[in-house]
N, CA, C, O and CB atoms as a CASP TS submission, in Angstrom:
PFRMAT TS
TARGET T0000
AUTHOR 0000-0000-0000
METHOD Language model
MODEL 1
PARENT N/A
ATOM      1  N   MET     1       1.127  -1.085  -0.002  1.00  0.00           N
ATOM      2  CA  MET     1      -0.064  -0.168  -0.219  1.00  0.00           C
ATOM      3  C   MET     1       0.934   1.149  -0.090  1.00  0.00           C
ATOM      4  O   MET     1       1.868   1.175   0.711  1.00  0.00           O
ATOM      5  CB  MET     1      -1.514  -0.323   1.033  1.00  0.00           C
ATOM      6  N   LYS     2       0.605   2.247  -0.995  1.00  0.00           N
ATOM      7  CA  LYS     2       1.660   3.145  -0.935  1.00  0.00           C
ATOM      8  C   LYS     2       0.868   4.273  -0.365  1.00  0.00           C
ATOM      9  O   LYS     2      -0.311   4.527  -0.609  1.00  0.00           O
ATOM     10  CB  LYS     2       2.429   3.423  -2.316  1.00  0.00           C
ATOM     11  N   THR     3       1.690   4.923   0.436  1.00  0.00           N
ATOM     12  CA  THR     3       0.652   6.034   0.858  1.00  0.00           C
ATOM     13  C   THR     3       1.326   7.776   0.413  1.00  0.00           C
ATOM     14  O   THR     3       2.530   7.994   0.271  1.00  0.00           O
ATOM     15  CB  THR     3       0.415   5.826   2.830  1.00  0.00           C
ATOM     16  N   ARG     4       0.456   8.621   0.288  1.00  0.00           N
ATOM     17  CA  ARG     4       0.374   9.796   0.165  1.00  0.00           C
ATOM     18  C   ARG     4       1.507  10.958   1.118  1.00  0.00           C
ATOM     19  O   ARG     4       1.220  11.325   2.258  1.00  0.00           O
ATOM     20  CB  ARG     4      -1.021   9.870   0.410  1.00  0.00           C
ATOM     21  N   GLN     5       2.420  11.276   0.595  1.00  0.00           N
ATOM     22  CA  GLN     5       2.682  12.299   1.395  1.00  0.00           C
ATOM     23  C   GLN     5       2.576  13.613   1.119  1.00  0.00           C
ATOM     24  O   GLN     5       2.286  14.014  -0.008  1.00  0.00           O
ATOM     25  CB  GLN     5       3.666  12.177   1.735  1.00  0.00           C
ATOM     26  N   LYS     6       2.873  14.632   2.437  1.00  0.00           N
ATOM     27  CA  LYS     6       1.864  16.038   1.999  1.00  0.00           C
ATOM     28  C   LYS     6       2.536  16.630   1.408  1.00  0.00           C
ATOM     29  O   LYS     6       3.545  15.925   1.439  1.00  0.00           O
ATOM     30  CB  LYS     6       1.260  17.036   2.968  1.00  0.00           C
ATOM     31  N   LYS     7       2.898  17.895   0.545  1.00  0.00           N
ATOM     32  CA  LYS     7       2.896  18.636  -0.160  1.00  0.00           C
ATOM     33  C   LYS     7       3.316  19.402   0.663  1.00  0.00           C
ATOM     34  O   LYS     7       2.779  19.577   1.758  1.00  0.00           O
ATOM     35  CB  LYS     7       1.998  18.815  -0.824  1.00  0.00           C
ATOM     36  N   SER     8       4.598  20.123   0.165  1.00  0.00           N
ATOM     37  CA  SER     8       5.202  21.464   0.493  1.00  0.00           C
ATOM     38  C   SER     8       4.263  22.359  -0.034  1.00  0.00           C
ATOM     39  O   SER     8       3.468  21.688  -0.693  1.00  0.00           O
ATOM     40  CB  SER     8       6.636  21.737  -0.085  1.00  0.00           C
ATOM     41  N   TRP     9       3.921  23.721  -0.071  1.00  0.00           N
ATOM     42  CA  TRP     9       3.908  24.852  -0.615  1.00  0.00           C
ATOM     43  C   TRP     9       4.612  25.151  -2.093  1.00  0.00           C
ATOM     44  O   TRP     9       4.075  25.665  -3.074  1.00  0.00           O
ATOM     45  CB  TRP     9       4.398  25.567   0.341  1.00  0.00           C
ATOM     46  N   SER    10       5.576  24.812  -1.993  1.00  0.00           N
ATOM     47  CA  SER    10       6.635  25.357  -3.187  1.00  0.00           C
ATOM     48  C   SER    10       5.890  23.746  -4.073  1.00  0.00           C
ATOM     49  O   SER    10       5.204  23.880  -5.086  1.00  0.00           O
ATOM     50  CB  SER    10       9.042  25.472  -2.628  1.00  0.00           C
ATOM     51  N   GLU    11       6.137  22.582  -3.570  1.00  0.00           N
ATOM     52  CA  GLU    11       5.274  21.483  -4.694  1.00  0.00           C
ATOM     53  C   GLU    11       3.984  21.866  -5.138  1.00  0.00           C
ATOM     54  O   GLU    11       3.532  21.131  -6.016  1.00  0.00           O
ATOM     55  CB  GLU    11       4.945  20.030  -4.074  1.00  0.00           C
ATOM     56  N   MET    12       3.455  22.559  -4.875  1.00  0.00           N
ATOM     57  CA  MET    12       1.705  22.055  -5.323  1.00  0.00           C
ATOM     58  C   MET    12       1.611  23.308  -6.623  1.00  0.00           C
ATOM     59  O   MET    12       2.401  24.249  -6.704  1.00  0.00           O
ATOM     60  CB  MET    12       0.053  22.393  -3.569  1.00  0.00           C
ATOM     61  N   THR    13       0.749  23.118  -7.337  1.00  0.00           N
ATOM     62  CA  THR    13       0.452  23.267  -8.487  1.00  0.00           C
ATOM     63  C   THR    13      -0.074  24.902  -8.357  1.00  0.00           C
ATOM     64  O   THR    13      -0.153  25.327  -7.205  1.00  0.00           O
ATOM     65  CB  THR    13      -0.539  22.093  -8.974  1.00  0.00           C
ATOM     66  N   PRO    14      -0.397  25.733  -9.347  1.00  0.00           N
ATOM     67  CA  PRO    14      -1.210  26.869  -9.172  1.00  0.00           C
ATOM     68  C   PRO    14      -1.956  26.498  -8.356  1.00  0.00           C
ATOM     69  O   PRO    14      -2.126  26.707  -7.155  1.00  0.00           O
ATOM     70  CB  PRO    14      -1.847  27.405 -10.184  1.00  0.00           C
ATOM     71  N   ALA    15      -2.747  25.469  -9.687  1.00  0.00           N
ATOM     72  CA  ALA    15      -4.525  25.305  -8.982  1.00  0.00           C
ATOM     73  C   ALA    15      -4.610  24.957  -7.678  1.00  0.00           C
ATOM     74  O   ALA    15      -5.484  25.356  -6.909  1.00  0.00           O
ATOM     75  CB  ALA    15      -5.508  24.083  -9.638  1.00  0.00           C
ATOM     76  N   GLN    16      -3.880  24.354  -7.459  1.00  0.00           N
ATOM     77  CA  GLN    16      -3.957  23.664  -6.186  1.00  0.00           C
ATOM     78  C   GLN    16      -3.805  24.540  -5.130  1.00  0.00           C
ATOM     79  O   GLN    16      -4.667  24.591  -4.252  1.00  0.00           O
ATOM     80  CB  GLN    16      -3.008  22.639  -6.056  1.00  0.00           C
ATOM     81  N   ARG    17      -2.484  25.474  -5.092  1.00  0.00           N
ATOM     82  CA  ARG    17      -2.549  26.736  -4.178  1.00  0.00           C
ATOM     83  C   ARG    17      -3.904  27.558  -4.264  1.00  0.00           C
ATOM     84  O   ARG    17      -4.320  27.748  -3.121  1.00  0.00           O
ATOM     85  CB  ARG    17      -1.354  27.734  -4.578  1.00  0.00           C
ATOM     86  N   VAL    18      -4.737  28.113  -5.230  1.00  0.00           N
ATOM     87  CA  VAL    18      -5.819  28.441  -5.226  1.00  0.00           C
ATOM     88  C   VAL    18      -6.784  28.005  -4.583  1.00  0.00           C
ATOM     89  O   VAL    18      -7.565  28.697  -3.930  1.00  0.00           O
ATOM     90  CB  VAL    18      -6.035  28.460  -6.029  1.00  0.00           C
ATOM     91  N   TRP    19      -6.815  26.773  -4.716  1.00  0.00           N
ATOM     92  CA  TRP    19      -7.802  26.013  -4.037  1.00  0.00           C
ATOM     93  C   TRP    19      -7.834  25.513  -2.131  1.00  0.00           C
ATOM     94  O   TRP    19      -8.603  25.177  -1.230  1.00  0.00           O
ATOM     95  CB  TRP    19      -7.699  24.768  -4.955  1.00  0.00           C
ATOM     96  N   VAL    20      -6.148  25.826  -2.486  1.00  0.00           N
ATOM     97  CA  VAL    20      -5.957  25.956  -0.504  1.00  0.00           C
ATOM     98  C   VAL    20      -6.422  27.287  -0.030  1.00  0.00           C
ATOM     99  O   VAL    20      -7.217  27.481   0.890  1.00  0.00           O
ATOM    100  CB  VAL    20      -4.094  25.900   0.183  1.00  0.00           C
ATOM    101  N   VAL    21      -5.970  27.972  -0.595  1.00  0.00           N
ATOM    102  CA  VAL    21      -6.643  29.633  -0.760  1.00  0.00           C
ATOM    103  C   VAL    21      -7.838  29.870  -0.099  1.00  0.00           C
ATOM    104  O   VAL    21      -8.165  30.251   1.025  1.00  0.00           O
ATOM    105  CB  VAL    21      -7.042  30.073  -2.274  1.00  0.00           C
ATOM    106  N   VAL    22      -8.603  29.412  -1.505  1.00  0.00           N
ATOM    107  CA  VAL    22     -10.482  29.674  -1.151  1.00  0.00           C
ATOM    108  C   VAL    22     -11.166  28.604  -0.237  1.00  0.00           C
ATOM    109  O   VAL    22     -12.172  28.974   0.369  1.00  0.00           O
ATOM    110  CB  VAL    22     -11.540  29.542  -2.720  1.00  0.00           C
ATOM    111  N   GLY    23     -10.736  27.327  -0.072  1.00  0.00           N
ATOM    112  CA  GLY    23     -10.723  26.473   1.447  1.00  0.00           C
ATOM    113  C   GLY    23     -10.576  27.620   2.606  1.00  0.00           C
ATOM    114  O   GLY    23     -11.654  27.836   3.160  1.00  0.00           O
ATOM    115  N   ALA    24      -9.521  28.378   3.079  1.00  0.00           N
ATOM    116  CA  ALA    24      -9.160  28.600   4.062  1.00  0.00           C
ATOM    117  C   ALA    24     -10.000  29.964   4.193  1.00  0.00           C
ATOM    118  O   ALA    24     -10.338  30.416   5.287  1.00  0.00           O
ATOM    119  CB  ALA    24      -7.735  28.497   4.154  1.00  0.00           C
ATOM    120  N   ILE    25     -10.340  30.651   2.809  1.00  0.00           N
ATOM    121  CA  ILE    25     -11.173  31.885   3.514  1.00  0.00           C
ATOM    122  C   ILE    25     -12.748  31.323   3.516  1.00  0.00           C
ATOM    123  O   ILE    25     -13.401  32.091   4.222  1.00  0.00           O
ATOM    124  CB  ILE    25     -11.028  33.535   2.508  1.00  0.00           C
ATOM    125  N   VAL    26     -13.279  30.651   3.178  1.00  0.00           N
ATOM    126  CA  VAL    26     -14.509  29.727   3.529  1.00  0.00           C
ATOM    127  C   VAL    26     -14.492  29.730   4.564  1.00  0.00           C
ATOM    128  O   VAL    26     -15.186  30.416   5.315  1.00  0.00           O
ATOM    129  CB  VAL    26     -14.659  28.456   3.162  1.00  0.00           C
ATOM    130  N   GLN    27     -13.172  28.462   5.004  1.00  0.00           N
ATOM    131  CA  GLN    27     -13.186  27.947   6.436  1.00  0.00           C
ATOM    132  C   GLN    27     -13.372  29.514   7.319  1.00  0.00           C
ATOM    133  O   GLN    27     -14.441  29.881   7.807  1.00  0.00           O
ATOM    134  CB  GLN    27     -11.520  26.953   6.841  1.00  0.00           C
ATOM    135  N   MET    28     -12.480  30.055   7.362  1.00  0.00           N
ATOM    136  CA  MET    28     -12.512  31.661   7.871  1.00  0.00           C
ATOM    137  C   MET    28     -13.842  32.630   8.208  1.00  0.00           C
ATOM    138  O   MET    28     -14.114  33.385   9.141  1.00  0.00           O
ATOM    139  CB  MET    28     -11.839  32.437   6.752  1.00  0.00           C
ATOM    140  N   THR    29     -14.399  32.304   7.212  1.00  0.00           N
ATOM    141  CA  THR    29     -15.733  33.105   7.079  1.00  0.00           C
ATOM    142  C   THR    29     -16.419  32.424   7.935  1.00  0.00           C
ATOM    143  O   THR    29     -16.723  33.107   8.913  1.00  0.00           O
ATOM    144  CB  THR    29     -16.466  33.211   5.692  1.00  0.00           C
ATOM    145  N   LEU    30     -16.788  31.357   7.969  1.00  0.00           N
ATOM    146  CA  LEU    30     -17.875  30.238   8.356  1.00  0.00           C
ATOM    147  C   LEU    30     -17.216  30.454   9.589  1.00  0.00           C
ATOM    148  O   LEU    30     -18.068  30.835  10.391  1.00  0.00           O
ATOM    149  CB  LEU    30     -17.998  28.556   7.617  1.00  0.00           C
ATOM    150  N   LEU    31     -16.017  30.385  10.158  1.00  0.00           N
ATOM    151  CA  LEU    31     -15.595  30.166  12.004  1.00  0.00           C
ATOM    152  C   LEU    31     -16.103  32.122  12.216  1.00  0.00           C
ATOM    153  O   LEU    31     -16.598  32.540  13.263  1.00  0.00           O
ATOM    154  CB  LEU    31     -12.949  29.584  12.521  1.00  0.00           C
ATOM    155  N   GLY    32     -15.916  32.726  11.390  1.00  0.00           N
ATOM    156  CA  GLY    32     -16.130  34.181  12.262  1.00  0.00           C
ATOM    157  C   GLY    32     -17.726  34.783  12.654  1.00  0.00           C
ATOM    158  O   GLY    32     -18.174  35.365  13.641  1.00  0.00           O
ATOM    159  N   ALA    33     -18.473  34.209  11.023  1.00  0.00           N
ATOM    160  CA  ALA    33     -20.111  34.182  10.958  1.00  0.00           C
ATOM    161  C   ALA    33     -20.449  33.724  12.345  1.00  0.00           C
ATOM    162  O   ALA    33     -20.925  34.342  13.298  1.00  0.00           O
ATOM    163  CB  ALA    33     -20.820  33.077   9.738  1.00  0.00           C
ATOM    164  N   ALA    34     -20.000  32.225  12.177  1.00  0.00           N
ATOM    165  CA  ALA    34     -20.450  31.192  13.488  1.00  0.00           C
ATOM    166  C   ALA    34     -20.318  31.934  15.116  1.00  0.00           C
ATOM    167  O   ALA    34     -21.192  32.053  15.974  1.00  0.00           O
ATOM    168  CB  ALA    34     -19.230  29.676  13.468  1.00  0.00           C
ATOM    169  N   LEU    35     -18.743  32.400  15.139  1.00  0.00           N
ATOM    170  CA  LEU    35     -18.583  33.177  16.236  1.00  0.00           C
ATOM    171  C   LEU    35     -19.142  34.291  16.681  1.00  0.00           C
ATOM    172  O   LEU    35     -19.282  34.482  17.889  1.00  0.00           O
ATOM    173  CB  LEU    35     -17.678  33.414  16.262  1.00  0.00           C
ATOM    174  N   PHE    36     -19.649  35.428  15.491  1.00  0.00           N
ATOM    175  CA  PHE    36     -20.372  36.759  15.559  1.00  0.00           C
ATOM    176  C   PHE    36     -21.705  36.470  15.924  1.00  0.00           C
ATOM    177  O   PHE    36     -22.165  37.382  16.611  1.00  0.00           O
ATOM    178  CB  PHE    36     -20.357  37.570  14.245  1.00  0.00           C
ATOM    179  N   ASP    37     -22.633  35.392  15.692  1.00  0.00           N
ATOM    180  CA  ASP    37     -23.856  35.003  15.770  1.00  0.00           C
ATOM    181  C   ASP    37     -23.642  34.637  17.079  1.00  0.00           C
ATOM    182  O   ASP    37     -23.956  35.325  18.051  1.00  0.00           O
ATOM    183  CB  ASP    37     -24.385  34.038  14.797  1.00  0.00           C
ATOM    184  N   LEU    38     -22.959  33.253  17.121  1.00  0.00           N
ATOM    185  CA  LEU    38     -22.956  32.773  18.853  1.00  0.00           C
ATOM    186  C   LEU    38     -22.780  34.495  19.890  1.00  0.00           C
ATOM    187  O   LEU    38     -23.534  34.718  20.837  1.00  0.00           O
ATOM    188  CB  LEU    38     -21.023  31.395  19.224  1.00  0.00           C
ATOM    189  N   ASN    39     -22.161  35.063  19.644  1.00  0.00           N
ATOM    190  CA  ASN    39     -21.632  36.346  20.556  1.00  0.00           C
ATOM    191  C   ASN    39     -23.007  36.628  20.783  1.00  0.00           C
ATOM    192  O   ASN    39     -23.578  36.536  21.870  1.00  0.00           O
ATOM    193  CB  ASN    39     -20.608  37.724  19.837  1.00  0.00           C
ATOM    194  N   ARG    40     -23.482  36.958  19.760  1.00  0.00           N
ATOM    195  CA  ARG    40     -24.584  38.214  19.918  1.00  0.00           C
ATOM    196  C   ARG    40     -26.007  37.152  20.204  1.00  0.00           C
ATOM    197  O   ARG    40     -27.138  37.627  20.096  1.00  0.00           O
ATOM    198  CB  ARG    40     -24.748  39.449  18.128  1.00  0.00           C
ATOM    199  N   ARG    41     -25.837  36.005  20.494  1.00  0.00           N
ATOM    200  CA  ARG    41     -26.977  35.686  20.463  1.00  0.00           C
ATOM    201  C   ARG    41     -27.780  35.483  22.155  1.00  0.00           C
ATOM    202  O   ARG    41     -27.462  34.596  22.947  1.00  0.00           O
ATOM    203  CB  ARG    41     -26.873  34.477  19.545  1.00  0.00           C
ATOM    204  N   PRO    42     -28.397  36.093  22.299  1.00  0.00           N
ATOM    205  CA  PRO    42     -29.486  35.273  24.055  1.00  0.00           C
ATOM    206  C   PRO    42     -28.557  33.546  24.024  1.00  0.00           C
ATOM    207  O   PRO    42     -28.149  32.932  23.039  1.00  0.00           O
ATOM    208  CB  PRO    42     -32.389  34.810  23.531  1.00  0.00           C
ATOM    209  N   ALA    43     -28.482  33.208  25.354  1.00  0.00           N
ATOM    210  CA  ALA    43     -28.116  32.044  25.549  1.00  0.00           C
ATOM    211  C   ALA    43     -29.754  31.325  25.400  1.00  0.00           C
ATOM    212  O   ALA    43     -29.845  30.101  25.490  1.00  0.00           O
ATOM    213  CB  ALA    43     -27.206  31.924  27.005  1.00  0.00           C
ATOM    214  N   SER    44     -30.880  32.086  25.192  1.00  0.00           N
ATOM    215  CA  SER    44     -31.729  31.232  25.502  1.00  0.00           C
ATOM    216  C   SER    44     -32.238  30.755  23.879  1.00  0.00           C
ATOM    217  O   SER    44     -33.111  29.887  23.863  1.00  0.00           O
ATOM    218  CB  SER    44     -32.828  31.900  26.571  1.00  0.00           C
ATOM    219  N   GLU    45     -31.953  31.052  23.101  1.00  0.00           N
ATOM    220  CA  GLU    45     -31.944  31.243  22.016  1.00  0.00           C
ATOM    221  C   GLU    45     -30.928  30.169  21.559  1.00  0.00           C
ATOM    222  O   GLU    45     -30.852  30.202  20.331  1.00  0.00           O
ATOM    223  CB  GLU    45     -31.758  32.574  21.765  1.00  0.00           C
ATOM    224  N   ILE    46     -30.329  29.471  21.959  1.00  0.00           N
ATOM    225  CA  ILE    46     -29.511  28.966  21.421  1.00  0.00           C
ATOM    226  C   ILE    46     -29.521  26.965  22.175  1.00  0.00           C
ATOM    227  O   ILE    46     -29.726  26.632  23.342  1.00  0.00           O
ATOM    228  CB  ILE    46     -28.192  30.118  21.665  1.00  0.00           C
ATOM    229  N   ARG    47     -29.309  26.315  21.316  1.00  0.00           N
ATOM    230  CA  ARG    47     -29.860  24.539  21.962  1.00  0.00           C
ATOM    231  C   ARG    47     -28.459  23.786  22.460  1.00  0.00           C
ATOM    232  O   ARG    47     -27.638  23.207  21.749  1.00  0.00           O
ATOM    233  CB  ARG    47     -30.699  23.249  20.368  1.00  0.00           C
ATOM    234  N   GLY    48     -28.446  23.957  23.755  1.00  0.00           N
ATOM    235  CA  GLY    48     -27.200  23.681  24.316  1.00  0.00           C
ATOM    236  C   GLY    48     -26.444  24.883  25.247  1.00  0.00           C
ATOM    237  O   GLY    48     -26.868  25.871  25.847  1.00  0.00           O
ATOM    238  N   SER    49     -25.309  24.374  25.083  1.00  0.00           N
ATOM    239  CA  SER    49     -24.338  25.423  25.769  1.00  0.00           C
ATOM    240  C   SER    49     -23.340  26.542  24.747  1.00  0.00           C
ATOM    241  O   SER    49     -22.696  26.338  23.717  1.00  0.00           O
ATOM    242  CB  SER    49     -23.254  24.435  26.688  1.00  0.00           C
ATOM    243  N   LYS    50     -23.536  27.601  25.460  1.00  0.00           N
ATOM    244  CA  LYS    50     -22.528  28.381  24.417  1.00  0.00           C
ATOM    245  C   LYS    50     -21.286  28.196  24.714  1.00  0.00           C
ATOM    246  O   LYS    50     -20.538  28.627  23.837  1.00  0.00           O
ATOM    247  CB  LYS    50     -22.650  29.852  24.338  1.00  0.00           C
ATOM    248  N   GLY    51     -20.691  27.657  25.731  1.00  0.00           N
ATOM    249  CA  GLY    51     -19.484  27.420  25.757  1.00  0.00           C
ATOM    250  C   GLY    51     -19.193  26.152  25.202  1.00  0.00           C
ATOM    251  O   GLY    51     -17.973  26.119  25.039  1.00  0.00           O
ATOM    252  N   LEU    52     -20.011  24.473  24.616  1.00  0.00           N
ATOM    253  CA  LEU    52     -19.954  24.110  23.957  1.00  0.00           C
ATOM    254  C   LEU    52     -19.629  24.402  22.400  1.00  0.00           C
ATOM    255  O   LEU    52     -18.860  23.782  21.665  1.00  0.00           O
ATOM    256  CB  LEU    52     -20.538  23.818  24.347  1.00  0.00           C
ATOM    257  N   TRP    53     -20.422  25.506  22.115  1.00  0.00           N
ATOM    258  CA  TRP    53     -20.901  25.495  20.523  1.00  0.00           C
ATOM    259  C   TRP    53     -19.530  26.575  20.519  1.00  0.00           C
ATOM    260  O   TRP    53     -18.668  26.582  19.640  1.00  0.00           O
ATOM    261  CB  TRP    53     -22.917  26.178  19.914  1.00  0.00           C
ATOM    262  N   GLY    54     -19.553  27.128  21.262  1.00  0.00           N
ATOM    263  CA  GLY    54     -17.752  27.766  20.911  1.00  0.00           C
ATOM    264  C   GLY    54     -16.709  27.300  20.802  1.00  0.00           C
ATOM    265  O   GLY    54     -15.763  27.926  20.324  1.00  0.00           O
ATOM    266  N   SER    55     -16.613  25.771  21.331  1.00  0.00           N
ATOM    267  CA  SER    55     -15.842  25.156  21.040  1.00  0.00           C
ATOM    268  C   SER    55     -15.857  24.400  19.730  1.00  0.00           C
ATOM    269  O   SER    55     -14.895  24.009  19.068  1.00  0.00           O
ATOM    270  CB  SER    55     -15.738  24.625  21.929  1.00  0.00           C
ATOM    271  N   ALA    56     -17.560  24.238  19.424  1.00  0.00           N
ATOM    272  CA  ALA    56     -17.063  23.251  18.311  1.00  0.00           C
ATOM    273  C   ALA    56     -17.119  23.954  17.133  1.00  0.00           C
ATOM    274  O   ALA    56     -16.862  23.390  16.070  1.00  0.00           O
ATOM    275  CB  ALA    56     -17.884  21.932  18.144  1.00  0.00           C
ATOM    276  N   VAL    57     -17.490  25.374  17.199  1.00  0.00           N
ATOM    277  CA  VAL    57     -17.141  25.908  15.859  1.00  0.00           C
ATOM    278  C   VAL    57     -15.936  25.754  15.370  1.00  0.00           C
ATOM    279  O   VAL    57     -15.907  25.353  14.207  1.00  0.00           O
ATOM    280  CB  VAL    57     -17.322  27.136  15.768  1.00  0.00           C
ATOM    281  N   PHE    58     -14.942  25.943  15.880  1.00  0.00           N
ATOM    282  CA  PHE    58     -13.933  25.914  15.881  1.00  0.00           C
ATOM    283  C   PHE    58     -13.072  24.348  14.861  1.00  0.00           C
ATOM    284  O   PHE    58     -12.053  24.150  14.198  1.00  0.00           O
ATOM    285  CB  PHE    58     -13.842  26.143  17.339  1.00  0.00           C
ATOM    286  N   VAL    59     -13.994  23.770  15.211  1.00  0.00           N
ATOM    287  CA  VAL    59     -13.935  22.142  13.722  1.00  0.00           C
ATOM    288  C   VAL    59     -13.946  22.313  12.763  1.00  0.00           C
ATOM    289  O   VAL    59     -15.082  22.396  12.295  1.00  0.00           O
ATOM    290  CB  VAL    59     -14.953  21.081  13.399  1.00  0.00           C
ATOM    291  N   ASN    60     -12.855  22.481  11.837  1.00  0.00           N
ATOM    292  CA  ASN    60     -12.722  22.616  10.476  1.00  0.00           C
ATOM    293  C   ASN    60     -14.300  22.326   9.745  1.00  0.00           C
ATOM    294  O   ASN    60     -14.872  21.237   9.798  1.00  0.00           O
ATOM    295  CB  ASN    60     -11.505  21.542   9.996  1.00  0.00           C
ATOM    296  N   PHE    61     -14.850  23.576   9.054  1.00  0.00           N
ATOM    297  CA  PHE    61     -15.850  23.434   8.178  1.00  0.00           C
ATOM    298  C   PHE    61     -16.976  23.061   8.881  1.00  0.00           C
ATOM    299  O   PHE    61     -17.778  23.958   9.139  1.00  0.00           O
ATOM    300  CB  PHE    61     -15.560  22.570   7.177  1.00  0.00           C
ATOM    301  N   PHE    62     -17.226  21.890   9.264  1.00  0.00           N
ATOM    302  CA  PHE    62     -18.028  21.389   9.959  1.00  0.00           C
ATOM    303  C   PHE    62     -18.855  21.741  11.388  1.00  0.00           C
ATOM    304  O   PHE    62     -20.046  21.492  11.578  1.00  0.00           O
ATOM    305  CB  PHE    62     -17.477  20.580   9.988  1.00  0.00           C
ATOM    306  N   GLY    63     -17.898  22.407  12.385  1.00  0.00           N
ATOM    307  CA  GLY    63     -18.547  22.958  13.348  1.00  0.00           C
ATOM    308  C   GLY    63     -18.960  24.158  13.094  1.00  0.00           C
ATOM    309  O   GLY    63     -19.951  24.145  13.824  1.00  0.00           O
ATOM    310  N   PRO    64     -18.963  25.320  12.557  1.00  0.00           N
ATOM    311  CA  PRO    64     -19.736  26.410  12.269  1.00  0.00           C
ATOM    312  C   PRO    64     -21.101  25.818  11.093  1.00  0.00           C
ATOM    313  O   PRO    64     -22.111  26.522  11.090  1.00  0.00           O
ATOM    314  CB  PRO    64     -18.590  27.650  11.606  1.00  0.00           C
ATOM    315  N   ILE    65     -21.093  24.629  10.195  1.00  0.00           N
ATOM    316  CA  ILE    65     -21.860  24.428   9.512  1.00  0.00           C
ATOM    317  C   ILE    65     -23.158  23.684  10.809  1.00  0.00           C
ATOM    318  O   ILE    65     -24.328  24.058  10.879  1.00  0.00           O
ATOM    319  CB  ILE    65     -21.145  23.621   8.241  1.00  0.00           C
ATOM    320  N   ALA    66     -22.528  22.620  11.678  1.00  0.00           N
ATOM    321  CA  ALA    66     -23.185  22.370  12.819  1.00  0.00           C
ATOM    322  C   ALA    66     -24.212  23.554  13.461  1.00  0.00           C
ATOM    323  O   ALA    66     -25.407  23.743  13.690  1.00  0.00           O
ATOM    324  CB  ALA    66     -22.122  22.025  13.722  1.00  0.00           C
ATOM    325  N   TYR    67     -23.009  24.160  13.577  1.00  0.00           N
ATOM    326  CA  TYR    67     -23.788  25.268  14.914  1.00  0.00           C
ATOM    327  C   TYR    67     -25.041  25.883  14.044  1.00  0.00           C
ATOM    328  O   TYR    67     -26.129  25.784  14.613  1.00  0.00           O
ATOM    329  CB  TYR    67     -22.512  26.935  15.613  1.00  0.00           C
ATOM    330  N   PHE    68     -25.049  26.541  12.671  1.00  0.00           N
ATOM    331  CA  PHE    68     -25.886  27.166  12.099  1.00  0.00           C
ATOM    332  C   PHE    68     -27.327  26.289  11.644  1.00  0.00           C
ATOM    333  O   PHE    68     -28.499  26.667  11.638  1.00  0.00           O
ATOM    334  CB  PHE    68     -25.124  27.737  11.067  1.00  0.00           C
ATOM    335  N   LEU    69     -26.701  24.929  11.260  1.00  0.00           N
ATOM    336  CA  LEU    69     -28.284  24.043  11.217  1.00  0.00           C
ATOM    337  C   LEU    69     -28.742  23.439  12.649  1.00  0.00           C
ATOM    338  O   LEU    69     -29.966  23.336  12.731  1.00  0.00           O
ATOM    339  CB  LEU    69     -28.181  22.533  10.098  1.00  0.00           C
ATOM    340  N   PHE    70     -28.161  23.099  13.577  1.00  0.00           N
ATOM    341  CA  PHE    70     -28.739  22.608  15.264  1.00  0.00           C
ATOM    342  C   PHE    70     -28.374  23.493  16.192  1.00  0.00           C
ATOM    343  O   PHE    70     -28.867  23.226  17.288  1.00  0.00           O
ATOM    344  CB  PHE    70     -28.128  21.179  15.913  1.00  0.00           C
ATOM    345  N   GLY    71     -27.694  24.455  16.176  1.00  0.00           N
ATOM    346  CA  GLY    71     -27.077  25.232  17.511  1.00  0.00           C
ATOM    347  C   GLY    71     -28.602  26.333  17.851  1.00  0.00           C
ATOM    348  O   GLY    71     -28.981  26.498  19.011  1.00  0.00           O
ATOM    349  N   ARG    72     -29.162  26.843  16.926  1.00  0.00           N
ATOM    350  CA  ARG    72     -29.773  28.130  16.835  1.00  0.00           C
ATOM    351  C   ARG    72     -31.325  27.403  16.864  1.00  0.00           C
ATOM    352  O   ARG    72     -31.912  26.742  16.007  1.00  0.00           O
ATOM    353  CB  ARG    72     -29.263  29.162  15.344  1.00  0.00           C
ATOM    354  N   LYS    73     -31.798  27.914  18.518  1.00  0.00           N
ATOM    355  CA  LYS    73     -33.746  28.128  18.089  1.00  0.00           C
ATOM    356  C   LYS    73     -34.215  28.261  17.159  1.00  0.00           C
ATOM    357  O   LYS    73     -33.272  28.712  16.508  1.00  0.00           O
ATOM    358  CB  LYS    73     -34.516  29.117  18.441  1.00  0.00           C
ATOM    359  N   ARG    74     -35.186  28.209  16.375  1.00  0.00           N
ATOM    360  CA  ARG    74     -36.231  28.635  15.499  1.00  0.00           C
ATOM    361  C   ARG    74     -36.637  29.362  16.391  1.00  0.00           C
ATOM    362  O   ARG    74     -36.450  29.058  17.569  1.00  0.00           O
ATOM    363  CB  ARG    74     -37.197  27.734  14.861  1.00  0.00           C
ATOM    364  N   PRO    75     -37.680  31.176  15.801  1.00  0.00           N
ATOM    365  CA  PRO    75     -38.548  31.263  16.445  1.00  0.00           C
ATOM    366  C   PRO    75     -39.956  30.342  16.163  1.00  0.00           C
ATOM    367  O   PRO    75     -40.306  29.793  15.118  1.00  0.00           O
ATOM    368  CB  PRO    75     -38.611  32.481  16.427  1.00  0.00           C
ATOM    369  N   VAL    76     -40.400  30.367  17.039  1.00  0.00           N
ATOM    370  CA  VAL    76     -42.356  30.167  16.591  1.00  0.00           C
ATOM    371  C   VAL    76     -42.439  30.231  14.864  1.00  0.00           C
ATOM    372  O   VAL    76     -41.794  31.017  14.170  1.00  0.00           O
ATOM    373  CB  VAL    76     -43.640  31.966  17.352  1.00  0.00           C
ATOM    374  N   GLY    77     -43.015  29.613  14.566  1.00  0.00           N
ATOM    375  CA  GLY    77     -44.080  29.710  12.809  1.00  0.00           C
ATOM    376  C   GLY    77     -43.077  30.264  11.637  1.00  0.00           C
ATOM    377  O   GLY    77     -43.328  30.728  10.525  1.00  0.00           O
ATOM    378  N   GLU    78     -41.673  30.002  12.417  1.00  0.00           N
ATOM    379  CA  GLU    78     -40.820  29.799  11.190  1.00  0.00           C
ATOM    380  C   GLU    78     -40.562  28.246  10.981  1.00  0.00           C
ATOM    381  O   GLU    78     -40.577  27.386  11.861  1.00  0.00           O
ATOM    382  CB  GLU    78     -39.390  30.603  11.347  1.00  0.00           C
ATOM    383  N   ALA    79     -40.286  28.048   9.421  1.00  0.00           N
ATOM    384  CA  ALA    79     -39.442  27.060   8.725  1.00  0.00           C
ATOM    385  C   ALA    79     -38.631  26.224   9.076  1.00  0.00           C
ATOM    386  O   ALA    79     -38.067  25.521   8.237  1.00  0.00           O
ATOM    387  CB  ALA    79     -38.861  27.453   8.084  1.00  0.00           C
TER
END
């Protein structure tokens, strides 16, 4: 079984570098948005602990997405 080794930045093609930068920008945007929302939203509008969600949003991509899908309570009447 052959294992892949991680490429250094200088070994990546220009297209691969672009995707790494785009992925990092998306990740940082999701993280920032989740932390901003978590900070301004009262605890009564959060499912579970704000501290736990604050830690969870640091899990790449999945944490912020999970917070937006499952961590916020929806107002009554909103689908």
